[in-house]
C-alpha positions as CSV (number, residue, x, y, z in Angstrom):
1,X,166.7,47.6,-20.0
2,X,169.0,49.7,-18.0
3,X,166.4,49.9,-15.2
4,X,165.7,46.0,-15.6
5,X,169.6,45.3,-15.6
6,X,169.9,46.9,-12.6
7,X,166.8,44.7,-10.9
8,X,168.7,41.7,-12.3
9,X,172.0,42.9,-10.7
10,X,170.3,43.1,-7.5
11,X,168.7,39.9,-7.5
12,X,165.2,41.3,-7.8
13,X,164.3,39.8,-10.9
14,X,165.4,36.8,-13.2
15,X,167.1,37.4,-16.4
16,X,165.5,40.1,-18.5
17,X,166.9,39.6,-22.3
18,X,164.5,37.0,-23.4
19,X,161.0,36.9,-24.5
20,X,160.1,33.6,-23.1
21,X,156.7,33.3,-21.1
22,X,157.6,29.8,-19.4
23,X,157.7,30.3,-15.7
24,X,159.3,27.5,-13.2
25,X,157.8,25.2,-11.1
26,X,159.2,27.0,-8.0
27,X,157.5,30.3,-9.2
28,X,153.9,28.6,-10.0
29,X,153.9,27.5,-6.5
30,X,155.0,30.7,-4.9
31,X,152.6,32.6,-7.2
32,X,149.7,30.2,-5.7
33,X,150.8,30.8,-2.2
34,X,150.8,34.6,-2.7
35,X,147.5,34.6,-4.7
36,X,145.7,32.6,-1.8
37,X,147.0,34.3,1.3
38,X,146.1,37.8,-0.2
39,X,142.9,37.2,-2.2
40,X,141.7,33.8,-1.7
41,X,141.7,30.3,-3.4
42,X,139.1,31.5,-5.9
43,X,141.3,33.7,-7.3
44,X,144.2,31.2,-8.1
45,X,144.4,29.3,-11.5
46,X,147.6,27.7,-12.1
47,X,148.5,27.7,-15.8
48,X,151.6,27.8,-18.2
49,X,152.1,29.5,-21.2
50,X,153.8,28.9,-24.9
51,X,154.9,32.0,-27.1
52,X,153.6,32.3,-30.8
53,X,156.5,34.8,-31.5
54,X,158.6,33.8,-34.5
55,X,162.2,33.2,-33.2
56,X,161.6,33.5,-30.0
57,X,164.5,32.8,-27.4
58,X,163.5,30.5,-24.8
59,X,166.7,29.5,-23.0
60,X,165.8,31.6,-19.8
61,X,162.6,31.6,-17.8
62,X,160.2,34.3,-18.5
63,X,161.2,37.8,-16.8
64,X,159.8,37.4,-13.0
65,X,160.2,38.4,-9.4
66,X,162.9,36.3,-7.8
67,X,161.1,36.3,-4.7
68,X,156.7,36.5,-5.4
69,X,156.3,37.6,-2.0
70,X,158.4,40.5,-2.4
71,X,155.5,43.0,-3.4
72,X,157.3,46.0,-3.1
73,X,161.2,46.7,-3.1
74,X,163.7,49.4,-2.3
75,X,165.1,51.6,-5.0
76,X,164.7,54.3,-7.5
77,X,161.4,55.4,-8.6
78,X,162.0,54.0,-11.8
79,X,163.0,50.8,-10.3
80,X,160.1,50.6,-8.1
81,X,157.6,51.2,-10.9
82,X,159.4,48.6,-13.3
83,X,159.2,45.8,-10.7
84,X,155.5,46.9,-9.6
85,X,155.0,46.0,-13.4
86,X,157.0,42.8,-13.5
87,X,155.3,41.7,-10.2
88,X,151.6,42.3,-11.0
89,X,152.1,40.7,-14.7
90,X,153.5,37.5,-13.3
91,X,150.7,37.3,-10.7
92,X,148.3,37.9,-12.9
93,X,149.1,35.4,-15.2
94,X,148.5,32.7,-12.2
95,X,145.1,34.2,-11.7
96,X,141.5,33.2,-12.1
97,X,139.8,34.8,-15.6
98,X,137.5,37.8,-15.1
99,X,133.8,37.2,-15.4
100,X,132.2,40.2,-17.4
101,X,128.8,40.2,-18.2
102,X,128.0,41.9,-21.7
103,X,124.5,42.9,-22.8
104,X,123.5,43.9,-25.9
105,X,120.1,45.4,-26.4
106,X,118.3,46.1,-29.9
107,X,115.6,48.1,-29.7
108,X,113.2,48.8,-32.8
109,X,111.8,52.0,-34.5
110,X,108.3,52.2,-35.4
111,X,107.9,52.2,-39.0
112,X,111.6,51.6,-39.9
113,X,113.9,48.7,-40.6
114,X,116.6,50.0,-39.1
115,X,117.3,49.7,-35.2
116,X,119.2,51.1,-32.3
117,X,122.0,48.8,-30.5
118,X,122.9,49.7,-26.8
119,X,125.9,47.8,-25.0
120,X,126.6,47.8,-21.4
121,X,128.6,45.6,-19.4
122,X,129.2,44.4,-15.6
123,X,132.1,42.9,-14.0
124,X,130.5,39.8,-12.1
125,X,133.7,38.5,-10.7
126,X,136.9,40.5,-11.2
127,X,139.8,37.7,-11.3
128,X,142.9,38.5,-12.3
129,X,141.6,42.3,-12.8
130,X,141.8,42.9,-8.9
131,X,145.9,42.5,-8.7
132,X,146.1,45.6,-11.2
133,X,143.4,47.4,-8.6
134,X,145.3,50.7,-6.9
135,X,142.7,50.2,-3.7
136,X,140.0,48.0,-2.6
137,X,137.4,50.8,-3.4
138,X,138.3,50.7,-7.0
139,X,136.6,46.5,-7.0
140,X,133.1,47.8,-5.9
141,X,130.3,47.8,-8.5
142,X,130.3,51.2,-10.3
143,X,126.7,53.3,-9.9
144,X,123.9,52.3,-11.9
145,X,123.8,55.7,-13.9
146,X,127.6,55.3,-14.9
147,X,128.1,55.3,-18.4
148,X,128.0,51.8,-20.0
149,X,125.8,50.4,-17.2
150,X,122.2,49.4,-18.7
151,X,118.9,49.3,-16.7
152,X,117.2,46.0,-16.3
153,X,115.2,45.7,-19.4
154,X,112.8,42.5,-20.7
155,X,111.9,41.7,-23.9
156,X,109.0,43.2,-25.7
157,X,109.4,46.6,-23.3
158,X,107.9,49.7,-24.9
159,X,110.6,52.5,-24.4
160,X,109.7,56.1,-24.5
161,X,111.9,58.3,-27.0
162,X,114.0,61.0,-24.8
163,X,116.4,62.3,-27.3
164,X,118.6,60.9,-30.2
165,X,121.9,62.7,-30.7
166,X,123.4,62.6,-34.2
167,X,127.6,63.6,-34.2
168,X,129.5,64.4,-36.7
169,X,132.8,62.7,-36.9
170,X,136.2,62.7,-38.6
171,X,137.9,59.5,-40.1
172,X,141.6,59.8,-38.5
173,X,144.8,58.2,-39.8
174,X,146.3,55.2,-38.0
175,X,147.9,56.0,-34.4
176,X,151.9,56.3,-34.8
177,X,154.1,54.1,-33.1
178,X,155.7,54.6,-29.6
179,X,158.6,52.6,-28.6
180,X,156.3,49.8,-26.6
181,X,154.2,49.8,-29.7
182,X,156.9,49.3,-32.1
183,X,158.4,46.3,-30.2
184,X,155.1,44.7,-30.5
185,X,154.9,45.3,-34.1
186,X,158.8,43.8,-34.4
187,X,157.8,40.8,-32.4
188,X,154.5,40.2,-34.7
189,X,156.7,40.2,-37.9
190,X,159.4,38.0,-36.1
191,X,162.0,41.1,-36.7
192,X,164.7,40.9,-34.2
193,X,165.5,39.7,-30.9
194,X,164.8,40.9,-27.2
195,X,168.3,42.0,-26.9
196,X,168.2,44.4,-30.2
197,X,165.0,46.0,-29.5
198,X,166.3,49.1,-27.7
199,X,169.4,49.2,-29.9
200,X,167.1,49.5,-32.8
201,X,164.8,52.3,-31.7
202,X,168.0,53.9,-30.6
203,X,169.9,53.7,-33.8
204,X,167.0,55.2,-35.7
205,X,166.2,57.9,-33.4
206,X,170.0,58.8,-33.4
207,X,170.1,59.1,-37.2
208,X,167.3,61.1,-37.0
209,X,165.0,59.0,-39.3
210,X,162.5,59.4,-36.4
211,X,162.0,62.0,-33.7
212,X,160.2,61.1,-30.0
213,X,157.3,64.0,-29.5
214,X,154.2,65.8,-29.8
215,X,152.0,66.7,-32.5
216,X,149.7,69.3,-31.9
217,X,147.0,68.3,-34.3
218,X,144.4,70.3,-35.7
219,X,141.5,72.2,-34.4
220,X,138.1,71.4,-36.6
221,X,134.3,72.2,-35.9
222,X,132.1,69.5,-35.6
223,X,128.1,69.4,-35.8
224,X,125.4,67.9,-33.5
225,X,121.8,67.5,-34.3
226,X,119.5,66.9,-31.4
227,X,115.8,65.5,-31.7
228,X,113.8,66.2,-28.7
229,X,110.4,65.8,-29.2
230,X,109.1,67.1,-32.8
231,X,112.1,69.7,-32.5
232,X,115.8,69.5,-34.2
233,X,118.2,71.6,-32.7
234,X,121.7,72.3,-34.1
235,X,124.9,73.0,-32.3
236,X,128.5,73.2,-33.2
237,X,131.5,72.3,-31.2
238,X,135.0,72.4,-31.5
239,X,137.7,69.2,-31.0
240,X,141.3,68.6,-32.0
241,X,142.0,65.3,-34.4
242,X,145.2,64.1,-35.0
243,X,147.0,65.6,-32.1
244,X,149.6,62.7,-30.7
245,X,152.1,62.5,-27.6
246,X,155.2,60.6,-27.1
247,X,155.3,59.0,-30.5
248,X,157.9,58.4,-32.4
249,X,157.6,60.8,-35.7
250,X,159.2,60.4,-39.3
251,X,161.3,63.4,-40.2
252,X,162.1,64.4,-43.7
253,X,165.2,62.4,-43.8
254,X,163.5,59.2,-42.4
255,X,160.9,59.6,-45.0
256,X,163.9,60.3,-47.5
257,X,165.6,57.3,-46.8
258,X,162.9,54.8,-46.6
259,X,161.4,55.9,-49.8
260,X,164.9,55.5,-51.5
261,X,165.7,51.9,-50.0
262,X,161.7,50.9,-50.7
263,X,162.5,52.0,-54.5
264,X,166.0,50.4,-55.2
265,X,165.8,47.5,-52.4
266,X,162.3,45.9,-52.3
267,X,163.3,42.7,-51.5
268,X,165.5,43.8,-48.6
269,X,162.7,46.4,-47.2
270,X,160.1,43.6,-47.4
271,X,159.1,42.6,-43.6
272,X,159.6,38.8,-44.4
273,X,163.5,39.4,-45.2
274,X,164.7,40.0,-41.7
275,X,162.4,37.3,-40.4
276,X,163.6,34.7,-42.8
277,X,167.2,35.7,-42.6
278,X,167.4,35.2,-38.9
279,X,165.7,32.0,-39.3
280,X,168.5,30.7,-41.6
281,X,171.2,32.4,-38.9
282,X,169.5,30.0,-36.4
283,X,170.0,26.9,-38.7
284,X,173.5,27.8,-39.4
285,X,173.8,28.2,-35.3
286,X,172.6,24.7,-35.3
287,X,174.9,23.2,-38.1
288,X,171.7,22.8,-40.4
289,X,172.6,25.1,-42.9
290,X,176.3,25.7,-44.5
291,X,177.0,29.9,-43.9
292,X,178.7,30.4,-47.2
293,X,176.2,29.3,-49.3
294,X,173.5,31.5,-47.6
295,X,175.8,34.1,-47.9
296,X,176.6,33.5,-51.4
297,X,172.8,33.5,-52.5
298,X,172.2,37.1,-50.5
299,X,175.2,38.5,-52.5
300,X,174.0,37.1,-56.1
301,X,170.7,38.9,-55.4
302,X,171.9,42.0,-53.6
303,X,174.9,43.0,-55.7
304,X,173.0,43.5,-58.9
305,X,170.3,45.8,-56.9
306,X,173.2,48.3,-55.4
307,X,175.1,47.9,-58.9
308,X,171.6,49.1,-60.6
309,X,170.6,52.2,-57.7
310,X,174.5,53.5,-58.2
311,X,174.0,53.6,-61.9
312,X,170.4,55.1,-61.7
313,X,170.8,59.0,-62.7
314,X,167.7,61.1,-62.0
315,X,167.2,64.9,-63.0
316,X,166.5,65.3,-58.9
317,X,168.1,64.3,-56.1
318,X,166.5,62.0,-53.8
319,X,163.3,63.6,-52.0
320,X,164.0,66.7,-53.9
321,X,160.9,69.0,-54.6
322,X,160.3,72.1,-56.9
323,X,158.5,74.9,-55.1
324,X,158.5,77.5,-58.1
325,X,160.8,80.1,-59.3
326,X,162.0,83.4,-57.6
327,X,160.0,86.2,-58.8
328,X,163.2,88.5,-58.7
329,X,166.0,86.7,-60.4
330,X,163.6,83.8,-62.2
331,X,166.0,81.3,-60.5
332,X,164.5,77.5,-59.1
333,X,163.4,77.1,-55.7
334,X,163.6,73.5,-54.5
335,X,163.6,71.8,-51.0
336,X,165.7,68.9,-50.4
337,X,168.1,66.7,-48.1
338,X,171.2,68.7,-47.3
339,X,174.3,67.5,-45.2
340,X,172.9,69.0,-42.1
341,X,169.2,68.6,-42.6
342,X,166.3,69.8,-44.9
343,X,167.0,73.0,-46.7
344,X,165.3,75.0,-49.4
345,X,167.7,76.1,-52.2
346,X,167.7,79.4,-54.7
347,X,169.2,78.4,-57.6
348,X,171.3,75.5,-59.1
349,X,174.6,74.4,-58.9
350,X,174.9,74.5,-62.6
351,X,174.4,78.1,-62.7
352,X,176.5,81.2,-63.2
353,X,175.6,82.3,-59.7
354,X,176.1,80.4,-56.6
355,X,173.1,78.8,-54.7
356,X,171.6,80.3,-51.8
357,X,170.4,77.6,-49.1
358,X,168.0,78.2,-45.9
359,X,167.3,75.6,-43.4
360,X,163.8,74.7,-42.3
361,X,162.2,75.7,-39.5
362,X,160.9,73.5,-36.9
363,X,157.5,72.1,-37.9
364,X,158.1,72.4,-41.5
365,X,158.9,69.4,-43.8
366,X,160.0,68.9,-47.8
367,X,156.2,67.7,-48.4
368,X,154.2,70.3,-47.2
369,X,156.2,73.7,-47.1
370,X,154.6,76.3,-49.7
371,X,156.7,78.8,-51.8
372,X,155.5,81.4,-49.8
373,X,156.9,80.0,-46.6
374,X,160.1,78.9,-48.5
375,X,160.8,82.5,-49.6
376,X,160.3,83.8,-45.8
377,X,163.5,81.9,-45.0
378,X,165.6,84.0,-47.1
379,X,164.8,87.2,-45.2
380,X,168.2,86.5,-43.9
381,X,171.1,88.4,-44.1
382,X,169.8,91.3,-41.5
383,X,172.0,93.5,-39.7
384,X,171.3,93.9,-35.9
385,X,173.7,96.6,-35.3
386,X,177.2,97.5,-34.5
387,X,179.5,96.0,-31.6
388,X,183.1,97.1,-31.3
389,X,182.9,99.2,-34.4
390,X,181.7,96.2,-36.4
391,X,178.4,95.1,-38.3
392,X,176.6,92.0,-36.3
393,X,174.7,90.3,-38.9
394,X,172.6,87.1,-39.0
395,X,172.8,85.1,-42.2
396,X,171.8,81.5,-43.1
397,X,174.1,79.4,-44.7
398,X,174.8,75.4,-46.4
399,X,175.1,74.4,-42.7
400,X,172.4,76.7,-41.1
401,X,171.5,80.1,-39.4
402,X,174.7,81.8,-37.8
403,X,175.7,85.1,-36.3
404,X,178.6,87.0,-37.8
405,X,181.2,89.5,-36.5
406,X,184.6,90.5,-38.2
407,X,185.2,87.6,-39.4
408,X,183.8,85.3,-36.6
409,X,180.9,82.9,-37.2
410,X,178.9,81.5,-34.3
411,X,176.2,78.8,-35.2
412,X,172.6,79.7,-33.8
413,X,170.9,76.9,-32.1
414,X,167.8,75.0,-33.4
415,X,165.9,76.6,-30.3
416,X,166.5,79.9,-31.4
417,X,164.7,81.5,-34.2
418,X,167.1,83.6,-36.5
419,X,164.6,85.9,-37.7
420,X,163.6,87.0,-34.2
421,X,167.1,86.9,-32.5
422,X,168.5,90.3,-30.4
423,X,171.4,92.1,-30.8
424,X,172.3,91.7,-27.3
425,X,171.8,87.7,-27.7
426,X,173.9,87.7,-30.6
427,X,176.6,89.9,-28.9
428,X,176.8,87.3,-25.7
429,X,177.2,84.5,-28.4
430,X,180.0,86.3,-30.2
431,X,181.5,87.3,-26.9
432,X,181.3,83.5,-25.5
433,X,182.6,82.3,-28.7
434,X,185.8,84.8,-28.1
435,X,186.4,83.3,-24.8
436,X,186.4,80.0,-26.2
437,X,188.9,80.8,-28.7
438,X,191.2,82.4,-26.4
439,X,190.5,79.3,-23.9
440,X,191.5,77.2,-26.9
441,X,194.6,79.3,-28.3
442,X,197.3,78.9,-25.6
443,X,200.1,80.2,-27.6
444,X,201.5,81.8,-30.5
445,X,205.0,82.1,-31.8
446,X,206.8,84.1,-34.6
447,X,206.8,81.1,-36.6
448,X,203.4,81.2,-38.2
449,X,203.4,77.5,-38.6
450,X,203.7,76.7,-34.7
451,X,200.9,76.8,-32.4
452,X,200.0,75.6,-28.9
453,X,196.1,74.7,-28.6
454,X,194.2,73.3,-25.9
455,X,192.2,70.2,-26.7
456,X,189.6,68.0,-25.4
457,X,192.6,65.6,-24.0
458,X,194.8,68.5,-23.2
459,X,197.1,70.8,-24.8
460,X,199.1,69.9,-28.0
461,X,201.3,71.6,-30.5
462,X,200.2,72.4,-34.3
463,X,203.5,72.4,-36.5
464,X,202.9,72.8,-40.2
465,X,199.4,71.3,-40.0
466,X,200.5,68.1,-37.6
467,X,199.3,67.8,-34.3
468,X,201.8,66.6,-31.8
469,X,200.8,65.8,-28.3
470,X,202.5,67.4,-25.0
471,X,203.8,64.8,-22.2
472,X,201.7,65.0,-19.3
473,X,204.3,66.6,-17.3
474,X,204.3,69.6,-19.3
475,X,200.6,70.5,-19.6
476,X,200.8,73.1,-16.4
477,X,203.1,75.3,-18.3
478,X,202.1,75.0,-21.6
479,X,201.7,78.5,-22.1
480,X,205.3,79.3,-20.9
481,X,206.9,77.1,-23.4
482,X,209.6,78.0,-25.9
483,X,210.0,77.9,-29.7
484,X,212.9,75.7,-29.0
485,X,211.0,73.4,-26.2
486,X,208.4,72.7,-28.9
487,X,210.5,71.7,-31.6
488,X,212.4,69.3,-29.2
489,X,209.0,67.8,-28.8
490,X,208.2,68.0,-32.6
491,X,211.4,66.7,-33.7
492,X,211.0,63.7,-31.1
493,X,207.7,62.5,-32.1
494,X,208.4,62.7,-35.8
495,X,211.6,60.6,-35.2
496,X,209.8,58.0,-33.3
497,X,206.6,57.9,-36.1
498,X,209.4,57.5,-38.7
499,X,210.9,54.7,-36.9
500,X,207.6,52.8,-36.2
501,X,207.0,52.9,-39.8
502,X,210.3,51.4,-40.9
503,X,209.6,48.6,-38.2
504,X,206.7,47.8,-39.9
505,X,208.5,47.6,-43.2
């Protein structure tokens, strides 16, 4: 949408926040002229479309190039690619249908009721497909022996069997959504509007309900049986199934949140709810319904659901799963969603000893992690060596893995395995932390309750747990300020705050 916004602002395309498919007469005439000049009259088929999408917003014309004769534009690579897509889609919508001859041949088998079926096709006239061809050579007919092209056959021909190959196949789960396919599904269900699709997809990623990424899949061995003459040969092959690239993959947090909401708020999670409520909002905007009645009806049903969900007490937290017991201590081992993501917990908060936590590693999930894999995460803490006379250790806490040294704690980034981090890497992290602390703590006073710190928006004074901004003209000499000067600033801002509070009363 940002790239489209740039194209719109530079006058390259029409308004882009619409799902309208209507084209103006000006565009229809310009498209006809371009098609005739570049491809010929036989490729022209002027048509006007209407949307079947629920809740469509058609106040604007369809997204199209401003000038149809501009086949290419100057701009960034993304802008050129998006413009090319819009130009081709617009032009193709006004072109003739492609004529494809499809042939299906039924081949009987001597002495059997079953039969073979062979299918093939030939493009007789490319029509709108031509606009998507990158070069003229792509419009040429494929060779006769290309896959999908059948030889000339007539009814009653006798065919000699050459070879028959039987290939083992595996059932695969439905393909996960990417951004484009998710938007198509939302349109199909009538959920959201063109202006909200990008925000919806961004939000579910920011909240870490899904992550965009690749899944390697699983390598499987499959068999093929080949009948050649009177002999059957067997061969083994390897393939990867379940691999996904650039898909929106659900996270543990997303699965737990979805399960909780589906269980406690089934009517709100129903696909038709959003589509129906948007229809009612449209009727409110048109003056056909009173908003007070719609809101009242909603909360009459919603409030009891919230109250029931809040009063429901379960033995385990949402998403929590019991793996087993620690062989050494006998304490329960569970996986659940913690404050900073999925964690393994040994022990219980109700027990005598403090529970231990370990974050799941990349690729591990609440549903698939085993007891052995969970115990492997508790190989921490481990000692790496001594630095400046103090021991450097790697540990795992409630908020994830960390490096500890002489009272200093540094969180280990997600891309670094805490079980493989080296002493040298840990020392670099500690040194960097010390430098950052020194840059942050500009000056300390004998009065332990006062200090000058460097923050995101510049230096400031901390006094008795409260923060006081330094005037901009004092930023350069923040390190040289005396205790008396700091107290003047503190008292001045405190008096100003008190005076403002009195005025509000």
